[in-house]
C-alpha positions in Angstrom: -5.3 16.6 -6.6 -3.7 13.3 -5.7 -6.0 10.3 -5.9 -4.5 6.9 -5.7 -6.4 3.8 -6.9 -5.1 0.3 -6.4 -6.1 -2.8 -8.3 -4.9 -6.3 -9.0 -5.6 -8.0 -5.7 -7.3 -11.3 -5.5 -7.4 -14.9 -4.2 -4.5 -17.1 -5.2 -2.7 -20.2 -4.1 0.6 -20.3 -2.4 3.4 -20.1 -4.9 1.4 -18.0 -7.4 2.1 -14.4 -8.6 0.1 -11.2 -8.6 0.8 -7.7 -9.8 -0.7 -4.8 -8.0 -1.1 -1.5 -9.7 -1.6 2.0 -8.3 -2.7 4.8 -10.6 -2.6 8.5 -9.7 -5.5 10.2 -11.4 -3.8 13.5 -10.8 -1.1 12.5 -13.2 1.7 13.7 -11.0 3.1 10.3 -9.9 6.3 10.9 -11.8 7.4 13.4 -9.1 6.4 11.3 -6.1 8.2 8.8 -4.0 5.9 5.8 -3.7 5.4 3.0 -1.2 3.5 -0.2 -0.8 2.2 -1.1 2.7 0.0 -3.9 3.9 -2.1 -4.7 6.9 -3.3 -8.1 8.0 -6.2 -8.7 10.3 -5.2 -8.0 13.9 -1.8 -6.7 12.9 -0.2 -3.3 12.5 0.4 -1.8 9.1 3.8 -2.7 7.7 5.9 -1.3 4.9 6.5 -3.7 2.1 8.4 -1.9 -0.6 9.3 1.7 -1.6 10.8 3.7 -4.4 12.2 7.2 -4.7 10.6 9.6 -7.2 12.7 8.4 -10.1 12.2 4.7 -9.3 15.9 4.1 -9.4 16.3 3.7 -5.6 14.2 1.0 -3.9 13.8 -0.6 -0.5 12.2 -3.9 0.5 11.2 -5.5 3.8 13.2 -8.5 4.6 10.1 -10.7 4.4 9.5 -9.9 0.7 13.1 -9.3 -0.5 13.7 -11.4 -3.6 10.0 -12.1 -4.2 8.5 -8.7 -4.6 9.5 -5.9 -7.0 8.3 -2.3 -7.0 8.5 -0.3 -10.2 7.3 3.0 -11.5 6.0 3.7 -15.0 6.0 7.5 -14.9 4.6 7.8 -18.4 1.5 5.8 -17.2 1.3 7.5 -13.8 1.4 4.0 -12.3 3.4 2.2 -9.7 3.4 -1.6 -9.6 4.1 -4.3 -7.0 5.0 -7.5 -8.7 4.6 -10.3 -6.1 6.0 -13.8 -6.9 6.2 -16.9 -4.8 3.3 -15.7 -2.7 2.9 -17.2 0.8 -0.2 -17.4 3.1 1.5 -14.9 5.4 1.4 -12.4 2.5 -2.4 -12.2 3.0 -3.4 -8.6 3.8 -4.9 -5.5 2.4 -2.3 -3.7 0.4 -2.1 0.0 0.2 -0.1 2.3 -2.1 1.1 5.7 -0.7 2.6 8.8 -2.3 5.1 11.3 -0.9 4.8 14.5 -2.9 7.8 16.3 -4.2 11.0 14.8 -5.6 11.8 12.8 -2.5 14.1 10.0 -1.6 12.9 6.5 -0.8 11.4 5.9 2.7 9.7 3.0 4.4 8.2 5.2 7.1 4.4 5.5 6.8 4.2 8.9 8.4 6.4 10.3 5.6 3.7 9.7 3.0 1.1 12.3 2.2 -1.6 10.4 0.3 -3.0 6.9 0.5 -5.1 4.6 -1.7 -8.1 2.7 -0.5 -6.4 -0.7 -0.5 -6.8 -3.9 -2.4 -7.2 -7.3 -0.8 -4.7 -10.1 -1.4 -5.5 -13.5 -0.1 -3.1 -16.4 -0.4 -4.4 -19.9 0.3 -2.2 -22.8 1.4 
């Protein structure tokens, strides 16, 4: 059974870095395509970054390109989102999502099968 648990959120100042982690307790993450999404208050959920099942193919939203990096550690059943040069507009609840099967990268939320509970990231100016 897939159960995704995010961690690593917090309150930081603009320009700082955070690394979010998402662990699959079902230990099948190595075969999943993974995505990171975020939702700010009053806004729709948006895709931030995604990786295919192997982690070799990735996608980034223009707003985070060059600042965020998604990576998979299949041996640890964990996907990471390294966030550098954080901005106040990055403030949101961040969710990881899994697409089961050996799938290609996708930024479309409806393509994902399982979601974590979210972790809050707050960036102060």
